PLY file of the C-alpha trace (Angstrom):
ply
format ascii 1.0
element vertex 356
property float x
property float y
property float z
element edge 355
property int vertex1
property int vertex2
end_header
-10.84 57.55 64.71
-7.84 57.67 62.99
-5.49 55.18 64.37
-2.70 57.18 66.44
1.18 56.34 65.36
2.81 55.22 68.24
6.11 55.78 66.90
5.07 59.46 66.39
4.70 59.30 70.41
7.79 57.83 70.88
9.49 60.80 68.72
7.29 63.70 70.25
8.22 61.90 73.93
12.17 61.78 72.97
12.10 65.51 71.53
10.72 67.05 74.71
13.06 65.32 76.40
15.73 66.92 74.57
14.36 70.35 74.76
14.10 70.38 78.40
18.50 68.75 78.76
19.19 71.59 76.41
17.09 74.36 78.08
18.15 72.87 81.73
21.91 72.91 80.36
22.14 76.57 79.48
19.61 77.75 82.55
20.12 75.72 85.75
23.78 76.38 86.59
24.30 73.18 87.71
25.05 71.19 84.59
28.93 71.04 84.32
30.52 72.25 80.79
32.89 69.11 79.90
33.23 66.63 77.61
30.32 63.96 78.51
28.42 66.95 79.41
28.49 67.94 75.86
28.13 64.67 74.19
24.83 64.51 75.64
23.26 68.07 75.04
24.85 67.89 71.38
22.58 64.69 71.15
19.84 66.92 71.95
19.73 69.34 68.72
17.42 66.83 66.98
14.49 67.96 69.62
12.99 70.88 67.66
13.26 69.41 64.22
11.69 66.37 65.14
8.85 68.37 66.75
8.79 70.44 63.30
9.06 66.90 61.13
5.81 65.37 63.29
4.00 68.33 62.93
4.38 68.45 58.90
4.10 64.19 58.82
0.70 64.40 60.47
-0.89 67.57 59.11
0.45 66.86 55.48
-1.22 63.64 55.17
-4.63 64.15 56.55
-7.69 65.73 55.30
-7.81 69.38 55.44
-10.55 71.82 56.47
-10.31 75.42 56.22
-12.22 76.13 59.01
-10.84 73.84 61.23
-7.49 75.12 60.25
-8.57 78.79 60.97
-9.95 77.84 64.25
-7.06 76.01 65.64
-4.71 78.80 64.02
-6.56 81.14 66.48
-6.44 78.74 69.51
-3.22 78.49 68.91
-2.26 82.15 68.91
-4.68 82.51 71.94
-2.67 79.86 74.13
0.44 81.23 73.28
-0.62 84.41 74.63
-1.70 83.32 77.68
1.60 81.32 78.49
3.38 84.20 78.04
1.07 86.15 80.42
1.34 83.05 83.02
5.07 82.75 82.70
6.30 85.98 82.92
5.32 87.11 86.60
5.96 83.05 87.64
9.62 83.61 86.37
9.78 86.98 87.79
8.77 85.66 91.51
11.11 82.48 91.05
14.19 84.43 89.75
13.40 87.65 92.25
13.74 90.50 89.28
10.91 93.52 88.81
9.64 93.46 85.15
10.21 96.15 83.09
7.21 97.84 81.35
9.18 98.58 78.08
10.18 94.93 77.29
6.23 93.77 77.85
4.94 94.80 74.74
7.80 93.30 72.46
7.93 89.64 74.11
4.28 89.93 74.14
4.11 90.57 70.07
6.88 87.40 69.52
10.13 88.68 70.97
12.30 87.65 74.10
12.27 88.89 77.18
15.86 88.39 78.84
16.45 84.35 79.11
12.78 83.53 78.13
12.87 82.73 74.54
11.52 79.65 74.17
8.46 80.91 72.63
10.18 81.35 69.37
9.45 77.85 67.97
5.69 78.31 68.57
6.25 81.72 66.76
7.54 79.33 63.85
4.83 76.99 63.65
1.93 79.78 63.63
4.38 81.07 60.98
3.72 78.04 58.89
0.02 77.96 59.95
-0.77 80.77 58.36
0.83 79.47 54.63
-0.20 75.63 55.81
-3.25 75.86 53.27
-1.22 77.11 50.62
1.13 74.44 50.81
-1.41 71.75 51.65
-3.56 72.56 48.62
0.12 72.32 46.39
0.66 68.91 48.48
-2.47 67.36 47.67
-2.19 67.96 43.75
0.24 65.96 41.36
1.68 69.22 39.80
1.72 71.22 42.79
3.91 68.29 44.89
6.25 68.91 42.11
6.31 72.60 42.42
6.49 72.48 46.22
9.24 69.51 45.57
11.56 72.06 43.97
10.79 74.71 46.27
11.87 72.13 49.22
15.00 71.84 47.39
15.81 75.09 47.02
15.42 75.88 50.63
17.54 73.14 51.52
20.26 74.62 49.47
19.73 78.23 50.77
19.66 76.59 54.46
22.09 73.62 54.88
23.84 74.06 52.14
25.00 77.52 52.83
25.53 76.60 56.67
27.72 73.58 55.16
30.17 76.54 53.39
29.90 78.85 56.25
31.44 76.11 58.78
33.82 74.61 56.10
35.11 78.34 55.61
35.44 78.42 59.23
37.57 75.64 59.95
40.08 76.50 56.89
40.35 80.05 57.67
41.38 79.10 61.48
43.61 75.79 60.13
45.61 78.57 57.11
45.40 81.01 60.11
43.76 83.78 58.06
41.36 86.47 59.29
39.04 86.62 56.18
35.17 87.67 56.48
32.67 84.76 55.55
31.11 85.52 51.83
28.46 83.28 51.64
26.38 84.69 54.58
25.31 87.32 52.06
23.80 84.09 49.81
21.14 84.19 52.44
19.91 87.66 50.82
17.95 85.63 48.23
16.04 83.46 50.76
12.58 84.89 51.08
11.52 82.59 54.25
14.29 84.02 56.47
14.89 83.19 60.28
12.27 80.62 59.84
13.40 78.62 57.00
14.61 75.70 58.70
11.76 74.85 60.41
9.61 75.25 57.13
12.33 72.52 55.66
11.98 70.68 58.11
7.59 70.94 58.43
8.20 69.76 55.10
10.39 66.97 54.84
8.00 65.27 57.68
5.45 65.97 55.16
7.03 63.66 52.34
8.33 61.25 55.07
6.20 58.66 54.67
6.88 58.23 50.97
10.46 58.66 51.37
10.43 55.77 53.80
8.23 53.70 51.46
10.72 54.58 48.60
13.59 53.51 51.09
11.95 50.18 51.95
11.56 49.15 48.17
15.27 49.74 47.69
16.65 48.31 50.55
14.18 46.16 52.21
15.30 44.68 55.38
18.21 46.32 55.40
16.58 50.20 56.19
16.92 50.10 59.81
20.78 49.07 59.45
21.44 52.07 57.34
19.41 54.53 59.13
20.79 53.82 62.14
24.15 53.87 60.66
23.79 57.32 59.27
22.15 58.79 62.54
25.24 57.39 64.51
27.78 58.65 62.03
25.61 61.77 62.23
25.79 62.22 65.71
29.60 61.50 66.18
30.36 64.02 63.46
28.21 66.75 65.09
30.25 66.08 68.33
33.44 66.54 66.63
32.32 69.70 64.96
30.92 70.92 68.42
34.44 69.87 70.36
36.41 72.26 67.68
34.00 75.27 67.80
34.24 74.51 71.74
37.69 74.81 71.38
38.13 77.69 68.65
34.95 79.43 69.64
34.16 78.97 73.08
30.74 77.14 72.42
29.12 75.17 74.91
26.62 72.43 74.70
25.30 72.87 71.73
26.51 72.99 67.49
26.36 76.75 66.34
23.70 77.49 63.79
22.72 73.59 64.45
19.16 73.61 63.22
20.70 74.70 59.89
23.21 71.96 59.71
23.17 68.96 56.94
24.38 66.38 60.02
21.57 67.34 62.58
18.83 67.26 59.04
20.16 63.51 58.38
20.60 62.52 62.05
16.82 63.72 62.57
15.55 62.10 59.39
17.10 58.98 60.21
15.73 59.06 63.48
12.20 59.45 62.98
12.29 57.07 59.83
12.70 54.56 61.97
10.70 55.46 64.81
7.98 56.63 62.47
7.39 52.49 61.50
7.59 51.35 65.29
5.01 49.15 66.62
3.80 48.15 70.39
1.84 45.26 70.96
1.83 45.86 74.80
-1.31 48.09 75.64
-0.02 49.41 78.60
3.09 50.95 76.57
0.51 51.95 74.09
-1.39 53.85 76.32
1.91 55.41 78.34
3.36 56.53 74.78
0.13 57.93 73.51
-0.39 59.96 77.02
2.77 61.24 77.05
2.80 62.09 73.18
-0.09 64.08 73.29
0.79 66.09 76.44
4.15 67.31 74.71
2.77 70.78 74.32
1.59 71.24 78.24
4.99 69.96 78.96
6.98 72.28 76.64
5.23 75.57 78.28
5.93 74.24 81.47
9.20 73.07 81.57
11.29 76.49 81.56
9.66 77.26 84.84
9.89 74.28 86.18
13.52 74.05 85.25
14.53 77.78 86.90
12.43 76.23 90.13
14.42 73.55 90.77
17.76 75.60 90.24
16.58 77.90 92.67
15.45 75.04 95.24
18.79 73.36 94.85
21.17 76.36 95.43
19.44 77.49 98.41
21.25 74.11 99.97
24.23 73.77 97.00
26.47 76.14 94.73
28.76 73.67 92.54
28.11 71.81 89.33
26.23 68.37 89.78
27.57 64.95 88.15
25.69 64.01 85.00
23.50 60.93 86.27
22.04 63.20 89.19
21.24 66.06 86.07
19.56 63.46 84.26
17.70 62.12 87.14
16.72 66.15 87.59
15.23 66.30 84.11
13.13 63.44 84.16
11.67 64.39 87.49
10.78 67.64 85.33
9.50 65.72 82.58
7.61 63.59 84.71
6.21 66.55 86.92
5.27 68.25 83.59
3.65 65.44 82.59
1.61 65.14 85.99
0.26 68.87 85.82
-0.32 68.71 82.44
-2.68 65.43 83.25
-4.32 66.92 85.84
-4.63 70.52 84.41
-6.78 68.93 81.26
-9.25 67.66 83.82
-10.25 71.42 84.74
-12.51 73.11 82.52
-11.29 76.00 80.73
-7.86 75.09 81.85
-7.81 72.11 80.33
-7.97 74.49 76.82
-4.17 75.74 77.22
-2.37 72.12 77.32
0 1
1 2
2 3
3 4
4 5
5 6
6 7
7 8
8 9
9 10
10 11
11 12
12 13
13 14
14 15
15 16
16 17
17 18
18 19
19 20
20 21
21 22
22 23
23 24
24 25
25 26
26 27
27 28
28 29
29 30
30 31
31 32
32 33
33 34
34 35
35 36
36 37
37 38
38 39
39 40
40 41
41 42
42 43
43 44
44 45
45 46
46 47
47 48
48 49
49 50
50 51
51 52
52 53
53 54
54 55
55 56
56 57
57 58
58 59
59 60
60 61
61 62
62 63
63 64
64 65
65 66
66 67
67 68
68 69
69 70
70 71
71 72
72 73
73 74
74 75
75 76
76 77
77 78
78 79
79 80
80 81
81 82
82 83
83 84
84 85
85 86
86 87
87 88
88 89
89 90
90 91
91 92
92 93
93 94
94 95
95 96
96 97
97 98
98 99
99 100
100 101
101 102
102 103
103 104
104 105
105 106
106 107
107 108
108 109
109 110
110 111
111 112
112 113
113 114
114 115
115 116
116 117
117 118
118 119
119 120
120 121
121 122
122 123
123 124
124 125
125 126
126 127
127 128
128 129
129 130
130 131
131 132
132 133
133 134
134 135
135 136
136 137
137 138
138 139
139 140
140 141
141 142
142 143
143 144
144 145
145 146
146 147
147 148
148 149
149 150
150 151
151 152
152 153
153 154
154 155
155 156
156 157
157 158
158 159
159 160
160 161
161 162
162 163
163 164
164 165
165 166
166 167
167 168
168 169
169 170
170 171
171 172
172 173
173 174
174 175
175 176
176 177
177 178
178 179
179 180
180 181
181 182
182 183
183 184
184 185
185 186
186 187
187 188
188 189
189 190
190 191
191 192
192 193
193 194
194 195
195 196
196 197
197 198
198 199
199 200
200 201
201 202
202 203
203 204
204 205
205 206
206 207
207 208
208 209
209 210
210 211
211 212
212 213
213 214
214 215
215 216
216 217
217 218
218 219
219 220
220 221
221 222
222 223
223 224
224 225
225 226
226 227
227 228
228 229
229 230
230 231
231 232
232 233
233 234
234 235
235 236
236 237
237 238
238 239
239 240
240 241
241 242
242 243
243 244
244 245
245 246
246 247
247 248
248 249
249 250
250 251
251 252
252 253
253 254
254 255
255 256
256 257
257 258
258 259
259 260
260 261
261 262
262 263
263 264
264 265
265 266
266 267
267 268
268 269
269 270
270 271
271 272
272 273
273 274
274 275
275 276
276 277
277 278
278 279
279 280
280 281
281 282
282 283
283 284
284 285
285 286
286 287
287 288
288 289
289 290
290 291
291 292
292 293
293 294
294 295
295 296
296 297
297 298
298 299
299 300
300 301
301 302
302 303
303 304
304 305
305 306
306 307
307 308
308 309
309 310
310 311
311 312
312 313
313 314
314 315
315 316
316 317
317 318
318 319
319 320
320 321
321 322
322 323
323 324
324 325
325 326
326 327
327 328
328 329
329 330
330 331
331 332
332 333
333 334
334 335
335 336
336 337
337 338
338 339
339 340
340 341
341 342
342 343
343 344
344 345
345 346
346 347
347 348
348 349
349 350
350 351
351 352
352 353
353 354
354 355
């Protein structure tokens, strides 16, 4: 049996916690839009990138079987569809709305249903799985790996470079006080991968991450953890400053516009995952705890939206204002623990366990 990387379990656990925080801030209506609240939610922008990178890290650096991959891809699709069918009526009951039949086909095939839009992550992951055999074949070949790296670098330019130009342009025109349309968005016309380009970039970077970390270790040696900590910390501060600017100018709350395409988010996510990937835990209890959490992130992901709106509904029955940040964090912890507990229980039930 392949040794489980505890650092990746920690990374996945932190990532799902980030996802719960940002969705809670949007959908609970209990989270106050203030500086300290935004300082917490801005950090969560690394959650989704870390998930894609962990998938790339594990899949690209493991043995490959086409038959197993096809079966796994089909299972992922079926499980996603089951959860879509389960989630919609649950949300309708909790939020007391009538399901509009005309919206259902689009929702089932990959779209959103009003605020139920978090399934996009699985759509993107499935899109990557569909082309993964090609990626893996190139990655395992010395010459192919060079071509794959070339493609990844090209995508980085389109995704993160164009977004950096856009952000700089928007800040400049606001500062000057002129009204000029952004010309850089049109560069995306040359990007063949479209909306999921950032997901593919993070996935590929995750695949190359062990090699990247090894090269950095050979050059920086014992200074690597310090350098990664500084890079992630500086990136976070700059992201927060950008968010406060966007909040003041454009009314953006809780997140950074086009955050997954932001080069600072890329730097912060890569730095943090690089730190965590080499993490060692000697306590068997902690290993089991993180292993259990890491292996149940998918179940928590599918459950968390239902748990968020249910929590909001219960609290709104007794209280109508915003809650202090510490109370919100405690509620988010409860949502995470409940999701983890349900996932563990459901995995012991025949048939049902396949969707967790």
